[in-house]
DOKOLPA-171298 format. One record per residue (C-alpha): x, y, z negated; residue in three letters. Coordinates in steps of 0.5 Angstrom, whole numbers, plus 500, padded with zeros to 3 digits. Each point is the difference from the previous one (the first is absolute). Example, Ala and Ser with C-alpha at 12.3 -4.5 7.8 and 13.67 -1.06 7.14 Angstrom:
[[525, 491, 484], 'ALA']
[[502, 507, 502], 'SER']
//
This chain:
[[251, 167, 492], 'MET']
[[506, 496, 501], 'GLU']
[[502, 501, 493], 'GLN']
[[493, 498, 499], 'LEU']
[[501, 494, 504], 'ARG']
[[506, 498, 497], 'THR']
[[497, 500, 492], 'ARG']
[[494, 496, 502], 'GLU']
[[505, 495, 503], 'ARG']
[[505, 500, 494], 'ARG']
[[492, 498, 495], 'GLN']
[[500, 495, 505], 'LEU']
[[506, 497, 501], 'ASP']
[[500, 500, 492], 'ASN']
[[493, 496, 499], 'GLY']
[[497, 508, 499], 'GLY']
[[493, 501, 503], 'GLY']
[[499, 505, 505], 'PHE']
[[499, 508, 497], 'PRO']
[[494, 503, 497], 'GLY']
[[498, 492, 500], 'ASP']
[[497, 500, 493], 'ASP']
[[494, 496, 501], 'ASP']
[[505, 493, 504], 'ALA']
[[501, 494, 495], 'ASP']
[[507, 499, 497], 'PRO']
[[500, 493, 503], 'GLN']
[[502, 499, 506], 'GLY']
[[498, 498, 506], 'ALA']
[[503, 497, 507], 'THR']
[[499, 504, 507], 'VAL']
[[503, 497, 506], 'ILE']
[[500, 502, 507], 'SER']
[[504, 496, 506], 'GLY']
[[506, 499, 498], 'PRO']
[[501, 505, 492], 'TYR']
[[496, 497, 495], 'SER']
[[501, 504, 492], 'GLN']
[[497, 499, 494], 'THR']
[[498, 507, 498], 'LEU']
[[495, 504, 494], 'GLN']
[[494, 501, 505], 'VAL']
[[496, 495, 495], 'ALA']
[[493, 505, 499], 'GLY']
[[501, 503, 508], 'MET']
[[496, 500, 506], 'THR']
[[503, 496, 505], 'VAL']
[[498, 506, 505], 'GLY']
[[505, 504, 495], 'ARG']
[[505, 495, 501], 'ILE']
[[501, 501, 507], 'ARG']
[[499, 506, 500], 'GLU']
[[506, 501, 495], 'ARG']
[[504, 494, 503], 'LEU']
[[500, 501, 507], 'ALA']
[[506, 502, 502], 'THR']
[[504, 496, 494], 'ARG']
[[496, 493, 503], 'LEU']
[[500, 502, 507], 'ASP']
[[492, 499, 498], 'ILE']
[[495, 500, 507], 'ASP']
[[495, 505, 499], 'PRO']
[[495, 495, 503], 'HIS']
[[503, 493, 497], 'SER']
[[495, 496, 496], 'LEU']
[[501, 501, 493], 'ALA']
[[499, 492, 495], 'VAL']
[[501, 499, 494], 'ILE']
[[501, 495, 497], 'ASP']
[[499, 495, 507], 'GLY']
[[492, 504, 501], 'GLN']
[[499, 506, 504], 'ASP']
[[499, 507, 497], 'VAL']
[[499, 507, 502], 'THR']
[[503, 506, 497], 'ASP']
[[496, 502, 494], 'GLU']
[[501, 493, 497], 'THR']
[[504, 501, 494], 'VAL']
[[507, 496, 499], 'VAL']
[[501, 496, 494], 'GLY']
[[505, 499, 495], 'ALA']
[[504, 493, 503], 'GLY']
[[496, 500, 507], 'GLN']
[[504, 500, 506], 'LEU']
[[498, 505, 505], 'LEU']
[[503, 499, 508], 'THR']
[[498, 504, 506], 'PHE']
[[499, 496, 506], 'VAL']
[[499, 500, 507], 'THR']
[[497, 494, 502], 'ARG']
[[503, 496, 505], 'ALA']
[[499, 502, 508], 'GLY']
[[497, 506, 498], 'GLU']
[[504, 505, 505], 'LYS']
[[502, 508, 497], 'GLY']
[[495, 506, 500], 'MET']
[[501, 503, 506], 'THR']
//
């Protein structure tokens, strides 16, 4: 399992897409969560899939709100090339117990 994670991380670090995501657009989109920001080849993927695949890498809160280019979106929304996907927790909201 660790070898798979290492290989996937290496591909992402080198600008490659996720293994097995042949439907991803070759152009990148920027993903931000808290202090983390990366431009990755995630265009053509749903927000939910991105949230799942990058949860650990970008420390994405599973209850965070997804925003694309300033508009709230659902996990079924498909991210396009050049878009900005941000995972946010609104000010004043507390964590889930």
